[in-house]
N, C-alpha and C positions, 0 to 999 in steps of 0.2 A: 930361169925368168924361162926359156925354156923346153928346161926338166917339168918344169911345176906345168906351161903349154899340152905337152907329150903325157904327163900324168891326167889332167883335167882328160885329155884326150883318148885315153885309155879308158879311162870309168866311162866315162859316158856313151861307152860300144859296146866294155861289156854290160853295161847295165841298161840298156836299149835289148840287150843278149836274154840279156833274166828276162825280161817284164814279157820279151816277146813267144819265150819255151816257156815261162807260167800261161799266158795265154793262148797259144796253139795247147796243151796242154790239158786246158779244159775242155776246147774240140772233142782234141782226141778220147778226152772220156766220159762224152755227151752220151753210150747209148751204158754205158756203168750202172745199174741193176740200184736203186736205192731203196733201202731197210723203212719204214714211218712205224715206229708204235701205233701211231692217231693223226689224222688228219681232217682237218676240217675244209668242206669247200663248198661253194652255190651250185657249180656249173660240173662235170667233166666230159671228154669230146678226149673219144677213142679213135683213133684213125691207122690207116691204112700207110703203107712205106713208103706211099706219093702225097702222103695228107689229106684224102678226100676220106669222109663222115665213118667209121663206124659203128659205132656206137655215141650217144650219149645218156646223160646219169643223170638231171637234172631237178632243182627247183621248180616248184607251178611259173614263180616268174620270167627264170627264164630258160625254160622250158625248147625244145629247136620245136618247131612249128612244122617244118614233115618239110619234103623237095624230091621231088617228077623229076624226071631229065634234065636236072640239073637246073632244073628253077626251082627255087625253095616257094612254100606254100604262105601267103599273104601273113602277116602277124596274128593268132587268134588264140584265145587264149586251153589251154592244156594240162592238165594233174603234171602235180610228180610222179618219175616214171623213171624210165630207163626206155629208148628210141631207138630203134636199130634200122642199117642201112645194107644194102648188096654191096657187091660189086660193080655196083654202078650211078652208088649212092644213091642208090633209089629208096625211102622209109621201105620199108621191108615185114612192118611187127613192131609191139609195143608192151610194154607193165608198166600198168598209170594208178596210181592209187589215191582215194581224198578218201576226205570222214569233216564233218567239223555241224554244228549245233547254233543253230543264230534262226535267234525268235519264237522259238520253244518248240524248231525243226529238227531234224536229224538227218540232213543226207549221206553217209559210207559206205563205200567201196570199193572194189582194184578189176581190177581186163590183165587182163593179158592175150593176147590177139598178134593175128598173122594174116598176113593182107595177099592179095593174090600181084602176082606180079603185074607191075605199073599201074596197083588197083587199090582200092580201098581192105581193107582188113574183109574177112570171108570165114575166118575162124577164130572163138571166142571163149576163154574160160571165164567168168565175171561174178561177180556176188559184188549185189545191187539194196540197199535197203535206203529206207527211207519212212517214217514217223514226223507224220503233224497232226491235227485237231487232234492226239487220239489218237489214230489208229497207224495202224502197219503197213507196208507193203516190202518183201521183201519178195525174188526173188535174183535166182542162184543156179548158173547152167553151163551146160556147155551146144552153143549154139552154129550153126554151120549157115553160110549166108549162099548165094550166088551175084552171080555177076559178068552181064554179057562175056563170055570170050572172046577173049584179043583186046577187050576197054580199055583207053585210056583217060586215068583221075577226070585229065584238068581237061580233052574233047569231054567228055561224058559231065562233066560238074558246066560246064558252057550250053550244051544241048540244053543241061536243066532251066540252065538262067533263061534261057531263048526262053521255055517252055509258060516259063513263074513270067515271065515278064506277059506277054502273049493272053497268060489266060485269066488278068489283072482287064481284060478286055474285054470277054468275056461276059455272056451271061451263066446261069447255072447248071444250062442245059447242056453246051456247046463247048463248058467247062468238061465235063465227064466224059460226050464223046474224043476228047479230046487227050485225056487221060490218058482215056479208054487201049486208045490207039496210035501212042506215042511213046507218055507217060512214063504205062509202068515197062515200058521194054526196055528203061536205063535203069532203073533203080533197083537197088541194091533189096530181093528176094529171101528169109532166110525159111531155107528147108526145111531145116533139123531141128529142134530140143528136146535137149533130156536136161529135168533139172527140175526143179522148185514152178511155177509162176506165182505172179501178182497177186492170182486167189485164193490164193493156197493149195492149188492142184500137182501132186508131182509127180511124173512119168515122164511119157513121149509123144512127141507131136511131130507131125513128117503134113509134110507141104508137098505143093505140088511144083511148075516152073511158074505158075505164077502169082508165089507168094502165098495162094489161099490152102489156108489147115486142114487135111483132107482124113488125118486116121487121127486119133488121138485117141491113145493108153494111156492110165491114170489111175489115182488115186485121188478122189477128192478132200477138200477140208474136213468133213464130220467122218471121213475113214472110207467109203465109200467106191471098189473096184471102178471103175467104168469104162468101157471100150466102147467108140464111138466112130464113121464112119459119119463125113460129112459129104453130099452130091456137090457138083456144079452149083447153084444156085444155094451151095450155102445153107440146104438143112440139113441135120445131123439127119440119118439110117444107121440103121440095125441097132440099136446102144441097147448095150447089151451091161445089164449092174445087176451084184451082188452084193447082197448083206449082211 
């Protein structure tokens, strides 16, 4: 009886050691590379050694809403694609794409964007296509935008919401004054666009600090080359057309 008891004790000890060895081996091998011929997944999170996000590859339903200053932006609709995060875990750009036809209307496009530090996108390579009511609207090219230097996304968005609330209780004249005095200083301004516009003009379009276009050099939908300068009142000056 004593021999059987010793045997069972030894068996239990050896079995426990073997189980612990197998479990520890699994943990020790966690850094090993794995090779897959194919993988099907709805979302992939790429993280740094400390576990913080660096990139999210996802479908549209599971896409990350964005993050700034350690705070996730409120859940919002975003297309499928890739979202990039910097060393501070702030969103700093992304690649998105979409395309669908519904009720006879087609929307398709792709965008690669780069964000200003602590802010929204300031460089964008895009393709937008809309086919609806027998008409097409295609816009594709490169955009360069301006955002106030040192601006913080959350702070700027809070100010914009505050202004929108104030505008709701104002008459039209006071609304225009407030937008001119404050509102325009908070928005994103497009300073340069190179490409094809929705009006099928292909060329280069330059704007001032206020976002208003000042110079247009393009070929219109009829193939006519045009050089156009716009004054501060929005009037076209020095227009040169060559047939």
